[in-house]
PAFI-292009 format. One record per residue: x, y, z of N, C-alpha, C in turn; residue in one letter; residue number from 1. Coordinates in nm, 4 decimals. Layout:
BEGIN
+----------+----------+----------+----------+----------+----------+----------+----------+----------+------+-----+
:      n.X :      n.Y :      n.Z :     ca.X :     ca.Y :     ca.Z :      c.X :      c.Y :      c.Z : rest :  nr :
+----------+----------+----------+----------+----------+----------+----------+----------+----------+------+-----+
:        X :        Y :        Z :        X :        Y :        Z :        X :        Y :        Z :    A : NUM :
...
+----------+----------+----------+----------+----------+----------+----------+----------+----------+------+-----+
% end
This chain:
BEGIN
+----------+----------+----------+----------+----------+----------+----------+----------+----------+------+-----+
:      n.X :      n.Y :      n.Z :     ca.X :     ca.Y :     ca.Z :      c.X :      c.Y :      c.Z : rest :  nr :
+----------+----------+----------+----------+----------+----------+----------+----------+----------+------+-----+
:  -7.9877 :  -7.3470 :   4.9833 :  -8.0543 :  -7.3200 :   4.8578 :  -7.9854 :  -7.4008 :   4.7488 :    M :   1 :
:  -8.0642 :  -7.4631 :   4.6658 :  -8.0089 :  -7.5413 :   4.5562 :  -7.9335 :  -7.4503 :   4.4594 :    A :   2 :
:  -7.8264 :  -7.5026 :   4.4011 :  -7.7435 :  -7.4219 :   4.3104 :  -7.8254 :  -7.3649 :   4.1960 :    E :   3 :
:  -7.9160 :  -7.4438 :   4.1403 :  -8.0007 :  -7.3988 :   4.0300 :  -8.0872 :  -7.2798 :   4.0734 :    K :   4 :
:  -8.1451 :  -7.2878 :   4.1945 :  -8.2289 :  -7.1800 :   4.2468 :  -8.1464 :  -7.0556 :   4.2774 :    D :   5 :
:  -8.0277 :  -7.0761 :   4.3327 :  -7.9387 :  -6.9641 :   4.3627 :  -7.8978 :  -6.8940 :   4.2346 :    L :   6 :
:  -7.8637 :  -6.9705 :   4.1334 :  -7.8255 :  -6.9143 :   4.0038 :  -7.9399 :  -6.8318 :   3.9444 :    D :   7 :
:  -8.0594 :  -6.8851 :   3.9497 :  -8.1766 :  -6.8145 :   3.8966 :  -8.2004 :  -6.6846 :   3.9725 :    A :   8 :
:  -8.1829 :  -6.6863 :   4.1036 :  -8.2042 :  -6.5676 :   4.1859 :  -8.1001 :  -6.4603 :   4.1560 :    F :   9 :
:  -7.9738 :  -6.5003 :   4.1488 :  -7.8659 :  -6.4032 :   4.1287 :  -7.8600 :  -6.3483 :   3.9873 :    L :  10 :
:  -7.9028 :  -6.4249 :   3.8896 :  -7.8905 :  -6.3830 :   3.7500 :  -8.0191 :  -6.3277 :   3.6901 :    A :  11 :
:  -8.1233 :  -6.3163 :   3.7705 :  -8.2515 :  -6.2758 :   3.7130 :  -8.2654 :  -6.1252 :   3.6914 :    S :  12 :
:  -8.1867 :  -6.0451 :   3.7618 :  -8.1960 :  -5.8996 :   3.7487 :  -8.0668 :  -5.8409 :   3.6959 :    S :  13 :
:  -8.0748 :  -5.7188 :   3.6469 :  -7.9611 :  -5.6499 :   3.5865 :  -7.8535 :  -5.6182 :   3.6898 :    Y :  14 :
:  -7.7302 :  -5.6369 :   3.6521 :  -7.6163 :  -5.5917 :   3.7296 :  -7.5863 :  -5.6723 :   3.8542 :    G :  15 :
:  -7.5243 :  -5.6062 :   3.9491 :  -7.4782 :  -5.6736 :   4.0698 :  -7.5877 :  -5.6907 :   4.1742 :    I :  16 :
:  -7.7033 :  -5.6314 :   4.1517 :  -7.8113 :  -5.6383 :   4.2496 :  -7.9013 :  -5.7579 :   4.2203 :    F :  17 :
:  -7.9008 :  -5.8526 :   4.3121 :  -7.9777 :  -5.9755 :   4.2937 :  -8.1230 :  -5.9552 :   4.3327 :    A :  18 :
:  -8.2023 :  -6.0505 :   4.2954 :  -8.3436 :  -6.0488 :   4.3305 :  -8.4299 :  -6.0597 :   4.2079 :    G :  19 :
:  -8.5533 :  -6.0973 :   4.2334 :  -8.6474 :  -6.1080 :   4.1219 :  -8.6704 :  -5.9697 :   4.0623 :    K :  20 :
:  -8.6760 :  -5.9615 :   3.9300 :  -8.6989 :  -5.8319 :   3.8652 :  -8.8323 :  -5.7713 :   3.9079 :    P :  21 :
:  -8.8297 :  -5.6416 :   3.9299 :  -8.9522 :  -5.5689 :   3.9634 :  -9.0021 :  -5.4878 :   3.8446 :    T :  22 :
:  -8.9153 :  -5.4728 :   3.7431 :  -8.9531 :  -5.3942 :   3.6253 :  -8.8599 :  -5.4297 :   3.5101 :    A :  23 :
:  -8.9014 :  -5.3857 :   3.3921 :  -8.8179 :  -5.3967 :   3.2719 :  -8.7866 :  -5.2560 :   3.2253 :    W :  24 :
:  -8.6602 :  -5.2321 :   3.1926 :  -8.6193 :  -5.1051 :   3.1339 :  -8.6212 :  -5.1199 :   2.9827 :    A :  25 :
:  -8.6808 :  -5.0235 :   2.9159 :  -8.6783 :  -5.0186 :   2.7703 :  -8.5962 :  -4.8957 :   2.7326 :    K :  26 :
:  -8.4846 :  -4.9187 :   2.6655 :  -8.3897 :  -4.8128 :   2.6334 :  -8.3778 :  -4.7967 :   2.4821 :    L :  27 :
:  -8.3713 :  -4.6728 :   2.4399 :  -8.3548 :  -4.6411 :   2.2975 :  -8.2179 :  -4.5771 :   2.2796 :    H :  28 :
:  -8.1353 :  -4.6407 :   2.1978 :  -8.0023 :  -4.5892 :   2.1695 :  -7.9979 :  -4.5313 :   2.0285 :    F :  29 :
:  -7.9287 :  -4.4203 :   2.0135 :  -7.9138 :  -4.3587 :   1.8822 :  -7.8333 :  -4.4496 :   1.7901 :    T :  30 :
:  -7.8342 :  -4.4157 :   1.6643 :  -7.7583 :  -4.4904 :   1.5637 :  -7.6100 :  -4.4944 :   1.6015 :    K :  31 :
:  -7.5605 :  -4.3848 :   1.6539 :  -7.4197 :  -4.3769 :   1.6941 :  -7.3880 :  -4.4794 :   1.8029 :    T :  32 :
:  -7.4681 :  -4.4827 :   1.9080 :  -7.4443 :  -4.5758 :   2.0182 :  -7.4768 :  -4.7191 :   1.9793 :    A :  33 :
:  -7.5705 :  -4.7362 :   1.8887 :  -7.6119 :  -4.8705 :   1.8464 :  -7.4958 :  -4.9503 :   1.7892 :    A :  34 :
:  -7.3981 :  -4.8807 :   1.7331 :  -7.2817 :  -4.9502 :   1.6761 :  -7.2082 :  -5.0310 :   1.7812 :    R :  35 :
:  -7.2116 :  -4.9853 :   1.9077 :  -7.1446 :  -5.0566 :   2.0165 :  -7.2427 :  -5.1397 :   2.0983 :    W :  36 :
:  -7.3511 :  -5.0795 :   2.1367 :  -7.4469 :  -5.1465 :   2.2246 :  -7.5065 :  -5.2703 :   2.1580 :    V :  37 :
:  -7.5223 :  -5.2662 :   2.0293 :  -7.5784 :  -5.3792 :   1.9574 :  -7.4954 :  -5.5063 :   1.9675 :    G :  38 :
:  -7.3701 :  -5.4928 :   2.0072 :  -7.2822 :  -5.6089 :   2.0220 :  -7.2626 :  -5.6481 :   2.1686 :    Y :  39 :
:  -7.3190 :  -5.5715 :   2.2602 :  -7.3021 :  -5.5990 :   2.4025 :  -7.4145 :  -5.6870 :   2.4552 :    E :  40 :
:  -7.3823 :  -5.7664 :   2.5555 :  -7.4841 :  -5.8449 :   2.6243 :  -7.4989 :  -5.7843 :   2.7633 :    K :  41 :
:  -7.6117 :  -5.7178 :   2.7857 :  -7.6370 :  -5.6544 :   2.9143 :  -7.6988 :  -5.7510 :   3.0137 :    W :  42 :
:  -7.7748 :  -5.8466 :   2.9634 :  -7.8438 :  -5.9410 :   3.0511 :  -7.8795 :  -6.0663 :   2.9719 :    H :  43 :
:  -7.8813 :  -6.1800 :   3.0398 :  -7.9097 :  -6.3068 :   2.9718 :  -8.0520 :  -6.3142 :   2.9163 :    S :  44 :
:  -8.1437 :  -6.2362 :   2.9733 :  -8.2827 :  -6.2375 :   2.9265 :  -8.3195 :  -6.1118 :   2.8476 :    Q :  45 :
:  -8.2208 :  -6.0364 :   2.8068 :  -8.2497 :  -5.9119 :   2.7350 :  -8.3256 :  -5.9371 :   2.6057 :    Q :  46 :
:  -8.4036 :  -5.8367 :   2.5690 :  -8.4729 :  -5.8360 :   2.4395 :  -8.4192 :  -5.7142 :   2.3659 :    R :  47 :
:  -8.3845 :  -5.7335 :   2.2397 :  -8.3234 :  -5.6223 :   2.1655 :  -8.3568 :  -5.6324 :   2.0178 :    A :  48 :
:  -8.3532 :  -5.5149 :   1.9545 :  -8.3755 :  -5.5121 :   1.8098 :  -8.3150 :  -5.3845 :   1.7515 :    R :  49 :
:  -8.2695 :  -5.3978 :   1.6278 :  -8.2219 :  -5.2823 :   1.5526 :  -8.3418 :  -5.2233 :   1.4792 :    H :  50 :
:  -8.3530 :  -5.0935 :   1.4796 :  -8.4610 :  -5.0234 :   1.4109 :  -8.4166 :  -4.9879 :   1.2687 :    E :  51 :
:  -8.5117 :  -4.9586 :   1.1842 :  -8.4812 :  -4.9276 :   1.0433 :  -8.3957 :  -4.8011 :   1.0275 :    S :  52 :
:  -8.4014 :  -4.7105 :   1.1258 :  -8.3216 :  -4.5877 :   1.1191 :  -8.1805 :  -4.6059 :   1.1746 :    D :  53 :
:  -8.1461 :  -4.7294 :   1.2133 :  -8.0132 :  -4.7567 :   1.2661 :  -8.0040 :  -4.7506 :   1.4174 :    G :  54 :
:  -8.1088 :  -4.7040 :   1.4829 :  -8.1074 :  -4.6992 :   1.6287 :  -8.1313 :  -4.8395 :   1.6847 :    S :  55 :
:  -8.1298 :  -4.8511 :   1.8164 :  -8.1343 :  -4.9821 :   1.8813 :  -8.2230 :  -4.9736 :   2.0044 :    Y :  56 :
:  -8.3099 :  -5.0717 :   2.0203 :  -8.3970 :  -5.0813 :   2.1369 :  -8.3486 :  -5.1990 :   2.2208 :    I :  57 :
:  -8.3270 :  -5.1738 :   2.3485 :  -8.2814 :  -5.2771 :   2.4409 :  -8.3742 :  -5.2796 :   2.5616 :    L :  58 :
:  -8.4182 :  -5.3983 :   2.5999 :  -8.5025 :  -5.4156 :   2.7178 :  -8.4340 :  -5.5129 :   2.8122 :    E :  59 :
:  -8.4212 :  -5.4725 :   2.9391 :  -8.3574 :  -5.5569 :   3.0403 :  -8.4388 :  -5.5546 :   3.1694 :    V :  60 :
:  -8.4435 :  -5.6702 :   3.2395 :  -8.5126 :  -5.6748 :   3.3678 :  -8.4204 :  -5.6234 :   3.4790 :    P :  61 :
:  -8.4796 :  -5.5608 :   3.5803 :  -8.3979 :  -5.5155 :   3.6933 :  -8.4813 :  -5.5141 :   3.8209 :    Y :  62 :
:  -8.4111 :  -5.5212 :   3.9335 :  -8.4784 :  -5.5120 :   4.0629 :  -8.4349 :  -5.3853 :   4.1361 :    S :  63 :
:  -8.3104 :  -5.3468 :   4.1192 :  -8.2556 :  -5.2252 :   4.1793 :  -8.1932 :  -5.1466 :   4.0647 :    D :  64 :
:  -8.2284 :  -5.0204 :   4.0516 :  -8.1839 :  -4.9442 :   3.9340 :  -8.0490 :  -4.8744 :   3.9487 :    D :  65 :
:  -7.9794 :  -4.8921 :   4.0596 :  -7.8553 :  -4.8182 :   4.0855 :  -7.7531 :  -4.8343 :   3.9743 :    T :  66 :
:  -7.7147 :  -4.9564 :   3.9428 :  -7.6142 :  -4.9797 :   3.8393 :  -7.6682 :  -4.9478 :   3.7004 :    E :  67 :
:  -7.7938 :  -4.9767 :   3.6796 :  -7.8561 :  -4.9489 :   3.5498 :  -7.8546 :  -4.7993 :   3.5194 :    L :  68 :
:  -7.8868 :  -4.7166 :   3.6176 :  -7.8845 :  -4.5707 :   3.5982 :  -7.7446 :  -4.5256 :   3.5578 :    V :  69 :
:  -7.6424 :  -4.5771 :   3.6251 :  -7.5046 :  -4.5397 :   3.5901 :  -7.4703 :  -4.5806 :   3.4479 :    M :  70 :
:  -7.5117 :  -4.7013 :   3.4089 :  -7.4814 :  -4.7482 :   3.2743 :  -7.5551 :  -4.6671 :   3.1675 :    D :  71 :
:  -7.6762 :  -4.6252 :   3.1965 :  -7.7524 :  -4.5415 :   3.1034 :  -7.6855 :  -4.4048 :   3.0888 :    I :  72 :
:  -7.6472 :  -4.3455 :   3.2011 :  -7.5886 :  -4.2115 :   3.1993 :  -7.4564 :  -4.2047 :   3.1229 :    L :  73 :
:  -7.3830 :  -4.3145 :   3.1175 :  -7.2544 :  -4.3094 :   3.0470 :  -7.2725 :  -4.2878 :   2.8970 :    K :  74 :
:  -7.3926 :  -4.3112 :   2.8461 :  -7.4195 :  -4.2879 :   2.7046 :  -7.4691 :  -4.1465 :   2.6770 :    F :  75 :
:  -7.4901 :  -4.0681 :   2.7822 :  -7.5332 :  -3.9297 :   2.7659 :  -7.6542 :  -3.9187 :   2.6745 :    G :  76 :
:  -7.6499 :  -3.8279 :   2.5778 :  -7.7652 :  -3.8062 :   2.4909 :  -7.7894 :  -3.9178 :   2.3888 :    P :  77 :
:  -7.7029 :  -4.0200 :   2.3877 :  -7.7218 :  -4.1300 :   2.2934 :  -7.8110 :  -4.2410 :   2.3480 :    D :  78 :
:  -7.8646 :  -4.2214 :   2.4683 :  -7.9563 :  -4.3196 :   2.5258 :  -8.0728 :  -4.2471 :   2.5921 :    C :  79 :
:  -8.1929 :  -4.2971 :   2.5662 :  -8.3131 :  -4.2423 :   2.6282 :  -8.3930 :  -4.3570 :   2.6887 :    R :  80 :
:  -8.4367 :  -4.3379 :   2.8129 :  -8.5216 :  -4.4371 :   2.8769 :  -8.6630 :  -4.4186 :   2.8231 :    V :  81 :
:  -8.7163 :  -4.5216 :   2.7616 :  -8.8525 :  -4.5186 :   2.7089 :  -8.9502 :  -4.5599 :   2.8182 :    V :  82 :
:  -8.9166 :  -4.6632 :   2.8911 :  -8.9996 :  -4.7147 :   3.0005 :  -8.9083 :  -4.7721 :   3.1079 :    E :  83 :
:  -8.9507 :  -4.7746 :   3.2304 :  -9.0699 :  -4.7151 :   3.2880 :  -9.0472 :  -4.5676 :   3.3192 :    P :  84 :
:  -9.1542 :  -4.4925 :   3.3375 :  -9.1408 :  -4.3485 :   3.3615 :  -9.0598 :  -4.3152 :   3.4872 :    P :  85 :
:  -9.0666 :  -4.4012 :   3.5876 :  -8.9921 :  -4.3750 :   3.7117 :  -8.8415 :  -4.3804 :   3.6867 :    E :  86 :
:  -8.7994 :  -4.4739 :   3.6037 :  -8.6573 :  -4.4840 :   3.5697 :  -8.6152 :  -4.3644 :   3.4854 :    L :  87 :
:  -8.6990 :  -4.3255 :   3.3898 :  -8.6684 :  -4.2089 :   3.3065 :  -8.6529 :  -4.0841 :   3.3929 :    A :  88 :
:  -8.7404 :  -4.0678 :   3.4917 :  -8.7342 :  -3.9509 :   3.5804 :  -8.6057 :  -3.9519 :   3.6632 :    A :  89 :
:  -8.5661 :  -4.0688 :   3.7106 :  -8.4441 :  -4.0779 :   3.7915 :  -8.3205 :  -4.0452 :   3.7077 :    K :  90 :
:  -8.3150 :  -4.0962 :   3.5854 :  -8.2014 :  -4.0682 :   3.4973 :  -8.1978 :  -3.9191 :   3.4632 :    V :  91 :
:  -8.3133 :  -3.8609 :   3.4343 :  -8.3203 :  -3.7176 :   3.4021 :  -8.2733 :  -3.6330 :   3.5209 :    A :  92 :
:  -8.3140 :  -3.6712 :   3.6398 :  -8.2739 :  -3.5979 :   3.7613 :  -8.1224 :  -3.6031 :   3.7790 :    K :  93 :
:  -8.0641 :  -3.7204 :   3.7624 :  -7.9188 :  -3.7340 :   3.7772 :  -7.8450 :  -3.6549 :   3.6681 :    R :  94 :
:  -7.8986 :  -3.6525 :   3.5470 :  -7.8364 :  -3.5766 :   3.4388 :  -7.8410 :  -3.4269 :   3.4697 :    A :  95 :
:  -7.9540 :  -3.3789 :   3.5221 :  -7.9644 :  -3.2366 :   3.5604 :  -7.8659 :  -3.2040 :   3.6717 :    R :  96 :
:  -7.8564 :  -3.2909 :   3.7707 :  -7.7634 :  -3.2688 :   3.8820 :  -7.6183 :  -3.2640 :   3.8317 :    E :  97 :
:  -7.5876 :  -3.3485 :   3.7370 :  -7.4528 :  -3.3488 :   3.6799 :  -7.4256 :  -3.2189 :   3.6062 :    T :  98 :
:  -7.5210 :  -3.1755 :   3.5236 :  -7.5053 :  -3.0510 :   3.4482 :  -7.4878 :  -2.9322 :   3.5425 :    A :  99 :
:  -7.5576 :  -2.9326 :   3.6543 :  -7.5471 :  -2.8227 :   3.7520 :  -7.4060 :  -2.8098 :   3.8072 :    E : 100 :
:  -7.3368 :  -2.9191 :   3.8204 :  -7.1990 :  -2.9161 :   3.8743 :  -7.1022 :  -2.8453 :   3.7798 :    R : 101 :
:  -7.1409 :  -2.8297 :   3.6538 :  -7.0521 :  -2.7706 :   3.5546 :  -7.0914 :  -2.6286 :   3.5152 :    Y : 102 :
:  -7.1890 :  -2.5742 :   3.5817 :  -7.2266 :  -2.4352 :   3.5523 :  -7.1232 :  -2.3410 :   3.6086 :    R : 103 :
:  -7.0892 :  -2.2425 :   3.5325 :  -6.9861 :  -2.1462 :   3.5754 :  -7.0439 :  -2.0420 :   3.6670 :    A : 104 :
+----------+----------+----------+----------+----------+----------+----------+----------+----------+------+-----+
% end
């Protein structure tokens, strides 16, 4: 495989999982998280914007959501998956499972 093609394949999706993107994640970060996330580069093809209320919208392509889900969860309530619904459901499920581990 030509180096240019290999580079395009490996860098086209979010995180360590290579492959052509199958979806784009649209994430909404609160004003609090926007102070940090707004300076981070999550992906070379990301689309991002600051909202008038101080929050931040970030869109990244991905093929496998494993690492993306972990990165979203580390922001807790300061990040909400806007799209796609399947990713939002997976993040919500993992958050519920985590909360269950801490019930007395």
